[in-house]
C-alpha positions as CSV (number, residue, x, y, z in Angstrom):
1,X,145.5,133.6,15.6
2,X,148.4,131.5,16.8
3,X,148.2,133.3,20.2
4,X,144.5,132.6,20.5
5,X,145.1,128.9,19.8
6,X,147.9,128.8,22.3
7,X,145.8,130.4,25.0
8,X,142.9,127.9,24.5
9,X,145.3,125.1,24.6
10,X,146.7,126.3,28.0
11,X,143.2,126.8,29.2
12,X,142.2,123.2,28.4
13,X,145.4,121.9,30.0
14,X,144.8,123.9,33.2
15,X,141.2,122.7,33.3
16,X,142.3,119.1,33.0
17,X,144.9,119.5,35.7
18,X,142.3,121.1,38.0
19,X,139.8,118.4,37.4
20,X,142.4,115.7,38.1
21,X,143.4,117.5,41.3
22,X,139.8,117.7,42.5
23,X,139.3,114.0,41.7
24,X,142.3,113.0,43.7
25,X,141.3,115.2,46.6
26,X,137.9,113.6,46.7
27,X,139.4,110.2,46.8
28,X,141.6,111.2,49.7
29,X,138.6,112.6,51.6
30,X,136.6,109.4,51.1
31,X,139.6,107.3,52.0
32,X,140.2,109.4,55.1
33,X,136.6,109.3,56.0
34,X,136.6,105.5,55.8
35,X,139.7,105.3,58.0
36,X,138.1,107.6,60.6
37,X,135.0,105.4,60.7
38,X,137.1,102.3,61.1
39,X,138.9,103.9,64.0
40,X,135.7,105.0,65.6
41,X,134.3,101.5,65.2
42,X,137.4,99.9,66.8
43,X,137.3,102.3,69.7
44,X,133.6,101.7,70.2
45,X,134.2,97.9,70.3
46,X,137.1,98.3,72.7
47,X,135.1,100.5,75.1
48,X,132.3,97.8,75.5
49,X,132.7,96.3,79.0
50,X,133.6,92.6,79.1
51,X,130.9,90.3,80.3
52,X,131.7,89.1,83.9
53,X,130.7,85.5,84.6
54,X,130.9,83.8,88.0
55,X,132.9,80.6,87.8
56,X,130.8,77.5,88.5
57,X,131.9,75.8,91.8
58,X,130.7,72.3,90.9
59,X,131.2,69.9,88.1
60,X,128.7,67.6,86.3
61,X,128.8,64.1,88.0
62,X,127.0,60.8,87.9
63,X,127.3,60.5,91.7
64,X,124.4,61.8,94.0
65,X,124.0,62.7,97.6
66,X,120.4,62.2,98.7
67,X,119.3,65.0,101.0
68,X,116.1,64.4,102.9
69,X,114.4,67.6,104.1
70,X,112.5,66.5,107.2
71,X,110.9,68.3,110.1
72,X,111.8,72.1,110.3
73,X,113.9,71.8,107.2
74,X,110.8,71.2,105.0
75,X,109.6,74.7,105.8
76,X,109.2,76.3,102.3
77,X,111.4,79.3,103.1
78,X,114.1,77.3,104.8
79,X,114.1,74.6,102.2
80,X,114.3,77.1,99.2
81,X,117.2,78.9,100.9
82,X,119.1,75.7,101.5
83,X,118.4,74.5,98.0
84,X,119.9,77.7,96.6
85,X,123.0,77.2,98.8
86,X,123.3,73.6,97.8
87,X,122.8,74.4,94.1
88,X,125.5,77.0,94.2
89,X,128.0,74.7,95.9
90,X,127.3,71.3,94.5
91,X,124.7,71.6,91.8
92,X,121.3,69.8,91.8
93,X,120.4,66.5,90.2
94,X,118.2,68.2,87.6
95,X,121.3,70.1,86.3
96,X,123.7,67.1,86.5
97,X,124.9,68.2,89.9
98,X,125.5,66.2,93.1
99,X,122.4,66.9,95.2
100,X,119.3,64.7,94.9
101,X,116.7,66.5,97.2
102,X,113.7,64.7,98.7
103,X,111.1,66.4,100.9
104,X,109.0,64.8,103.6
105,X,106.0,64.4,103.4
106,X,105.5,65.7,99.9
107,X,107.5,63.0,98.2
108,X,106.2,60.2,100.4
109,X,102.4,60.7,100.2
110,X,99.8,58.1,99.8
111,X,96.6,60.1,99.6
112,X,96.9,62.8,102.4
113,X,99.6,61.1,104.5
114,X,103.3,60.7,104.0
115,X,105.3,57.7,105.2
116,X,109.0,58.0,105.8
117,X,109.3,54.3,105.3
118,X,108.9,54.9,101.5
119,X,112.4,56.4,101.7
120,X,113.6,52.9,101.0
121,X,112.4,53.1,97.4
122,X,114.6,56.2,96.9
123,X,117.7,54.5,98.4
124,X,117.2,51.4,96.3
125,X,116.6,53.2,93.0
126,X,119.0,51.7,90.5
127,X,119.1,55.0,88.6
128,X,120.8,56.7,91.5
129,X,124.6,56.2,92.0
130,X,124.7,57.3,95.6
131,X,127.8,58.8,97.2
132,X,126.0,59.4,100.5
133,X,122.8,60.3,102.3
134,X,122.2,63.3,104.5
135,X,119.1,63.4,106.7
136,X,117.9,66.8,107.8
137,X,115.4,66.7,110.7
138,X,114.6,63.0,110.0
139,X,110.9,62.3,110.8
140,X,109.7,59.2,112.7
141,X,110.3,55.8,111.1
142,X,113.1,57.1,108.9
143,X,115.3,54.5,110.6
144,X,112.9,51.7,109.4
145,X,113.6,52.7,105.8
146,X,117.4,52.8,106.5
147,X,117.2,49.4,108.2
148,X,115.6,47.9,105.1
149,X,118.4,49.4,103.0
150,X,120.9,47.9,105.3
151,X,119.3,44.5,104.8
152,X,119.7,44.9,101.0
153,X,123.4,45.5,101.5
154,X,123.8,42.8,104.2
155,X,124.7,45.5,106.8
156,X,127.5,46.8,104.6
157,X,126.0,50.0,103.0
158,X,128.8,51.2,100.7
159,X,128.2,55.0,101.3
160,X,128.0,57.2,104.4
161,X,124.6,58.0,106.0
162,X,124.7,61.1,108.2
163,X,121.8,62.4,110.2
164,X,121.8,66.1,111.2
165,X,119.3,67.2,113.9
166,X,117.0,64.1,113.6
167,X,113.6,63.9,115.2
168,X,113.3,60.1,114.8
169,X,113.9,57.5,117.4
170,X,117.3,58.0,119.0
171,X,118.4,54.3,119.1
172,X,116.9,53.8,115.6
173,X,119.0,56.6,114.2
174,X,122.2,55.4,116.0
175,X,121.8,51.9,114.6
176,X,121.1,52.9,111.0
177,X,123.3,56.0,110.5
178,X,127.1,56.3,110.5
179,X,127.1,59.7,112.2
180,X,124.3,61.4,114.1
181,X,124.6,65.1,115.0
182,X,122.3,66.8,117.4
183,X,121.6,70.2,118.9
184,X,122.8,71.0,122.4
185,X,121.2,69.3,125.4
186,X,119.1,70.6,128.3
187,X,118.2,69.1,131.7
188,X,114.7,68.0,132.1
189,X,112.5,68.1,135.3
190,X,114.0,64.8,136.4
191,X,117.5,66.1,135.9
192,X,118.1,63.8,133.0
193,X,119.9,65.2,130.0
194,X,118.0,65.0,126.7
195,X,118.2,66.6,123.3
196,X,116.3,69.9,122.9
197,X,112.8,69.5,121.5
198,X,112.1,71.1,118.2
199,X,111.0,74.7,118.4
200,X,110.4,75.0,114.6
201,X,113.8,76.6,114.1
202,X,116.8,75.1,112.6
203,X,120.3,75.4,114.2
204,X,121.8,78.8,113.6
205,X,124.8,77.2,111.9
206,X,122.8,74.5,110.1
207,X,123.6,75.9,106.5
208,X,127.3,75.8,107.1
209,X,127.1,72.4,108.9
210,X,125.2,70.9,105.9
211,X,127.7,72.2,103.3
212,X,130.7,71.0,105.3
213,X,129.1,67.6,105.8
214,X,128.5,67.1,102.1
215,X,132.0,68.3,101.3
216,X,133.3,65.7,103.7
217,X,131.2,62.9,102.2
218,X,132.9,63.7,98.9
219,X,136.3,62.9,100.5
220,X,135.2,59.6,102.0
221,X,135.8,56.3,100.2
222,X,132.7,54.5,101.4
223,X,131.1,54.5,104.9
224,X,133.3,55.1,107.9
225,X,133.8,52.2,110.3
226,X,131.9,52.2,113.6
227,X,134.8,52.8,115.9
228,X,136.4,55.5,118.0
229,X,137.7,56.9,114.8
230,X,134.3,58.5,114.3
231,X,135.3,61.2,116.6
232,X,138.2,62.1,114.3
233,X,135.8,62.1,111.4
234,X,133.6,64.6,113.3
235,X,136.6,66.8,114.1
236,X,137.5,66.8,110.4
237,X,134.0,67.2,109.1
238,X,133.0,70.0,111.4
239,X,136.3,71.6,112.1
240,X,136.1,74.3,114.8
241,X,132.9,73.0,116.3
242,X,132.8,71.8,119.9
243,X,130.9,68.6,120.6
244,X,130.6,65.6,122.9
245,X,129.2,62.1,122.7
246,X,125.6,61.6,123.4
247,X,124.8,59.8,126.7
248,X,121.5,57.8,126.9
249,X,119.6,59.2,129.9
250,X,118.1,55.8,130.8
251,X,121.1,53.4,130.5
252,X,123.9,56.0,131.0
253,X,125.7,54.5,128.1
254,X,127.7,56.8,125.8
255,X,127.0,56.4,122.1
256,X,130.0,55.9,119.8
257,X,128.4,57.6,116.7
258,X,126.0,60.1,118.2
259,X,127.4,63.6,118.8
260,X,125.9,66.7,120.4
261,X,127.1,70.2,119.5
262,X,128.0,72.2,122.6
């Protein structure tokens, strides 16, 4: 009887030990499983590729450079391509960037016609803090709008006005712009030298020239003086480009602020 009681007691002790052992093993497995899942999660997060972002080249600013898209440059494909380039480098007005684009004749229409003289209203908009003006293929009578703006400032416009490949009156452009840049020249039937007529195509280096011009405007503190120093401004603005002063075919006089790319 005593032996039977001792045997049962050992049996119960063994069973209790076995149960405790199984319980501890289960806990270890669960704990190990939790640790494994944590490691997998960590590895999974580490293996995710980092998001690559292109740094923005421009900064938000209150200043604006008004860019007029005139003849040839108002071609939808050319304009959109240039706007993308300008947006990437300087930002557009709508995003707080530097460039305030205006298109002729779309932004100057009265009924079915557009008048470049309305450009005066843009230049004298008090909401615009202009750092400069760039004219691309300036249409006829653009110089009239610029002259009216000069009158407002008593001939001391506080920012540079640069015309690239204008198609407005030559003397009008020279008198109302700080710098005028033209395509190469060709000899006419009379032997006179005159700027090339528009063929509907922009200069092959126009995109680069436009960007470099706007970059240079940002470096200027106001409009450059009408002097021989303008040649130095051209050399710095369009470094690497060859050019010469424009000579009027009728008078033979050489312009001080009108340059022709070679």
